VOGU-3710 file (C-alpha; in Angstrom, 3 decimals, decimal comma):
1> msiiasikrm> -33,003/104,088/135,574  -29,600/103,076/136,991  -30,097/99,608/136,006  -30,944/100,493/132,381  -27,983/102,679/132,217  -25,763/99,681/133,423  -27,150/97,286/130,877  -26,416/99,853/128,255  -22,876/99,993/129,597  -22,422/96,270/129,364
11> kimlpgiaaa> -23,673/96,332/125,823  -21,123/99,014/125,014  -18,151/96,629/126,755  -19,340/93,315/125,329  -18,013/93,660/121,793  -14,376/94,384/123,213  -14,612/91,472/125,686  -15,932/89,075/123,096  -13,149/90,043/120,602  -10,608/89,758/123,297
21> llclmagcss> -11,819/86,204/124,173  -11,952/85,442/120,515  -8,219/86,473/120,226  -7,130/84,485/123,125  -8,773/81,311/121,641  -7,888/81,914/118,039  -4,247/82,637/118,110  -3,163/85,318/120,465  -1,926/82,833/122,802  -0,310/80,896/119,905
31> tpsesgtvqg> 3,242/80,846/118,628  3,207/83,451/115,911  4,489/82,688/112,177  7,770/83,686/111,079  6,252/86,701/109,476  5,229/88,285/112,727  1,462/88,123/112,175  -1,142/88,141/115,299  -4,539/88,362/115,844  -6,030/91,346/117,850
41> yvegefvyva> -9,174/93,478/117,909  -10,450/97,269/117,678  -10,843/98,930/121,270  -12,554/102,116/121,941  -11,626/104,387/124,861  -15,286/106,105/125,334  -15,926/109,681/126,669  -18,866/109,597/128,979  -20,366/113,216/128,970  -22,242/114,045/132,317
51> aplpgkltal> -23,442/117,112/134,034  -21,925/117,720/137,529  -25,422/118,750/138,839  -28,821/116,698/138,907  -31,616/117,772/136,747  -34,232/116,809/134,206  -33,277/116,227/130,723  -35,173/118,608/128,705  -33,267/118,539/125,334  -31,204/115,936/123,670
61> fvqrgaqvka> -29,461/117,527/120,688  -27,679/114,145/119,318  -28,727/110,738/118,382  -26,803/107,409/118,131  -24,503/107,268/115,133  -24,074/111,073/114,581  -20,866/112,767/114,271  -20,127/115,891/116,380  -17,612/118,551/116,374  -15,968/119,998/119,924
71> gdplfeledv> -18,286/122,298/121,270  -21,443/121,230/119,640  -24,595/120,847/122,117  -25,121/117,558/123,468  -28,046/117,772/125,924  -29,523/120,231/128,204  -30,991/119,971/131,791  -33,715/122,049/133,465  -32,296/125,481/134,578  -35,072/127,148/136,276
81> qetaardetk> -33,627/127,217/139,621  -30,149/128,135/138,481  -31,460/130,899/136,257  -33,334/132,577/139,278  -30,245/132,275/141,618  -28,215/133,978/138,816  -30,597/136,726/138,298  -31,052/137,277/142,025  -27,244/137,590/142,464  -26,864/140,018/139,655
91> lrlaqlraqv> -29,477/142,406/141,349  -27,691/142,062/144,757  -24,343/142,748/142,963  -25,771/146,184/141,333  -26,919/147,238/145,008  -23,382/146,788/146,468  -21,769/148,483/143,432  -24,272/151,383/144,025  -23,148/151,421/147,509  -19,624/151,660/147,026
101> adakkgkrpt> -20,006/154,437/144,462  -22,098/156,446/146,956  -19,396/155,614/149,731  -16,724/157,307/147,687  -18,263/160,329/146,534  -19,512/161,699/149,844  -22,966/163,146/150,346  -25,415/164,522/147,808  -24,688/168,091/146,402  -27,928/169,294/148,044
111> eiaaitaqln> -26,906/168,030/151,490  -23,394/169,846/151,098  -25,183/173,129/149,990  -27,182/172,857/153,223  -24,245/172,559/155,413  -22,595/175,425/153,740  -25,626/177,725/154,341  -25,615/176,848/157,816  -21,730/177,479/158,236  -22,129/180,870/156,369
121> lartalqlse> -25,093/181,808/158,933  -22,548/180,676/161,693  -19,863/182,981/160,605  -22,063/185,677/160,299  -23,226/185,245/163,956  -19,671/185,018/165,153  -18,780/188,154/163,616  -21,688/189,934/165,087  -21,030/188,413/168,696  -17,295/189,545/168,162
131> kelqrqekll> -18,038/193,223/167,428  -20,533/193,423/170,188  -18,315/191,956/172,707  -15,526/194,678/171,741  -18,064/197,313/172,255  -19,255/196,038/175,488  -15,607/195,711/176,751  -15,146/199,531/176,014  -18,260/200,368/177,838  -16,888/198,156/180,731
141> aagivsvqdv> -13,843/200,100/181,143  -15,821/203,516/181,119  -17,796/201,757/183,960  -21,072/201,877/182,058  -21,736/198,174/181,881  -21,526/195,487/184,328  -18,943/192,699/184,240  -21,777/190,322/184,229  -22,924/191,472/180,668  -19,466/191,435/179,127
151> drlrsqrdqd> -18,846/187,707/180,354  -22,304/186,837/178,936  -21,351/188,413/175,451  -18,007/186,477/175,830  -19,610/183,258/176,251  -21,926/183,789/173,256  -18,837/184,582/171,107  -17,359/181,303/172,245  -20,397/179,138/171,302  -20,471/180,937/167,913
161> rqrvaqleae> -16,807/180,026/167,517  -17,540/176,248/168,212  -20,455/176,547/165,952  -18,412/177,514/163,140  -15,822/174,918/164,035  -18,318/172,195/164,076  -20,058/172,998/160,836  -16,429/173,304/158,884  -15,980/169,739/160,174  -19,372/168,351/158,943
171> lgtakiglrs> -18,653/169,983/155,476  -15,425/168,375/155,159  -16,740/165,104/156,258  -19,461/165,360/153,765  -17,044/165,946/150,794  -14,861/163,026/151,749  -17,665/160,170/151,922  -17,389/157,389/154,435  -14,159/156,442/156,295  -11,456/154,135/154,436
181> dqivaveasm> -12,232/151,109/156,490  -16,012/151,494/155,750  -15,205/151,764/152,094  -12,947/148,738/152,199  -15,850/146,841/154,131  -18,539/147,550/151,492  -15,800/146,606/148,557  -15,254/143,182/150,149  -18,912/142,620/150,098  -19,099/143,770/146,478
191> kameatlgks> -16,350/141,207/145,607  -17,593/138,353/147,586  -21,123/138,850/145,653  -19,095/138,946/142,445  -17,557/135,231/143,255  -21,089/134,198/144,194  -22,185/135,503/140,656  -19,525/133,615/138,897  -20,328/130,497/140,865  -24,315/130,977/139,608
201> ewdlaqrrqt> -23,026/131,483/136,112  -21,113/128,355/136,179  -23,973/126,542/137,608  -26,185/127,731/135,032  -23,760/126,843/132,287  -23,394/123,214/133,445  -27,075/122,482/132,620  -26,036/122,496/128,983  -23,305/119,978/127,994  -21,175/120,332/124,771
211> apasglvfdt> -19,023/117,812/123,196  -15,266/117,975/124,559  -14,108/116,643/121,318  -15,122/115,797/117,848  -16,243/112,187/117,176  -19,043/109,551/117,005  -22,134/109,633/119,183  -21,778/106,032/120,354  -24,754/105,840/122,398  -27,376/108,151/124,270
221> lyrqgewlaa> -28,144/106,679/127,709  -31,289/108,990/128,409  -34,292/110,243/127,052  -35,786/113,600/127,203  -37,797/113,986/130,392  -35,900/111,552/132,283  -34,001/112,485/135,520  -30,269/112,512/135,615  -28,397/112,098/138,938  -25,405/114,400/139,213
231> grpavvllpp> -22,169/112,920/137,474  -24,436/110,306/135,609  -23,306/110,073/131,785  -26,197/110,834/129,393  -24,158/110,622/126,133  -21,296/108,590/125,110  -18,686/109,840/122,568  -15,923/107,987/120,524  -13,358/110,451/119,323  -11,162/108,837/116,501
241> qnikvrvfvp> -8,106/109,543/118,616  -9,499/107,396/121,085  -9,864/104,228/118,625  -6,846/101,621/118,936  -6,134/98,216/118,019  -5,207/95,996/120,767  -3,146/92,816/120,312  -1,506/90,315/122,535  2,143/89,384/121,396  3,769/86,205/122,431
251> qpllaaihpg> 6,986/86,657/124,382  9,435/85,580/121,659  8,021/88,484/119,281  8,255/91,080/121,885  12,091/91,878/121,322  11,420/92,611/118,006  8,699/95,468/118,681  9,417/98,924/119,832  7,322/102,201/120,364  6,835/103,921/116,884
261> draqvtidga> 7,278/100,677/114,795  4,921/100,395/111,695  2,320/97,594/111,494  -0,074/96,442/108,802  -3,712/95,684/110,113  -5,963/93,832/107,984  -9,672/94,291/108,541  -12,122/91,328/106,925  -13,927/92,665/104,077  -11,352/95,497/103,251
271> sapisgavdf> -9,696/95,631/99,872  -6,206/96,835/101,405  -4,539/96,721/104,786  -4,161/99,956/106,932  -0,971/101,324/108,632  -0,670/102,096/112,137  2,051/102,656/114,786  2,827/100,896/117,948  1,803/103,582/120,781  1,800/101,299/124,015
281> ispqaeytpp> 3,620/98,302/124,991  2,575/96,648/128,300  5,395/96,239/130,771  3,633/93,199/132,319  2,780/89,755/130,906  -0,801/88,570/130,672  -1,915/85,483/132,099  1,396/84,671/133,591  2,156/81,158/134,572  3,453/79,809/137,912
291> viysqesrqk> 6,881/81,398/139,228  9,094/78,831/137,990  9,488/79,461/134,173  10,258/76,526/131,922  11,153/76,691/128,246  7,643/75,445/127,613  5,921/77,981/129,996  7,773/80,845/128,417  5,769/80,262/125,310  2,660/81,104/127,065
301> lvymieltfa> 3,730/84,468/127,918  1,956/87,318/126,206  2,186/91,234/126,234  -0,578/93,660/125,368  0,249/96,069/122,596  -1,751/98,768/121,404  -1,564/100,481/117,867  -3,075/103,950/117,048  -3,903/105,452/113,444  -4,573/108,646/111,757
311> paiaaqlhpg> -8,028/110,126/112,690  -9,400/109,744/109,200  -8,201/105,839/109,159  -9,539/105,280/112,986  -12,785/106,457/112,155  -13,229/103,459/109,967  -12,609/100,985/112,585  -15,408/99,832/115,095  -14,690/98,506/118,546  -15,031/94,776/118,990
321> qpvtvrfgsk> -13,924/94,321/115,277  -11,412/91,509/114,948  -8,183/92,209/112,998  -4,855/90,537/111,744  -1,818/92,573/112,433  1,532/92,065/110,993  4,478/94,152/112,313  6,916/95,529/109,864  9,654/98,328/109,671  9,924/101,075/111,877
331> s> 8,505/104,625/111,119
//
């Protein structure tokens, strides 16, 4: 499949290469006329739309020659695995969010009610043991009971006090939930799962590619049912703003051309020339002769210049199309 894609790419590049060779042979390297007319060709900077993940092409929404707008669907890859991963992550995230909420609100009301009831019983027992101890201490003073009986009641009173203190602490803990560090740990797990969900949703979204800009569908490199490797383009777009006219201007004419200058471009078969603007002037000479320049060799120096057009005009041009360019006044 990679061989077929490479052949198709070469077909896309051949018109521009052929036009460049014709330009060089027909007049780009020759001395321009006094009017500043040179030969050139239309060049397109293509946008190759690919998916960052591999998969089988399940839907191709466009055909060659169609016009698309930014955001229009181009193609879609099989997304069974990505959908399952996204759904699983959503369920895990819901589980962690429930754990965080439960950790912050403490125990359930019924559990708190049970601890409260135990505390009330312990307080009642403590009151009884304190009254009984006071009564036995009076009897001890009268010599009616022994010291051992009073000590036993005093120990029971202390145990009841400790039981009340224990249940009061348990009730306070039940109301405030988990410790702060435990809550932080659960929240960190929840945030990590949220990030995982974002990654899963991104993977799923990448299975469906849309047009990054409005333009012409120059070519489609795969058919429905074929396998695409990661990063392998499936659709080739040609936005109007990426269509330019490229000319090679001899060195004597270069000094009179500046960025922003207007130029008239004549196309074979067109009723009138179209207007473009100088967008780029190459700082380097093409096909440079040897190091020592003579008056004759200076005539062979050419510099690449690119012209841009309004989108409505650029849409009428085709890559590889030969043109004649005449430089005129500044814009």
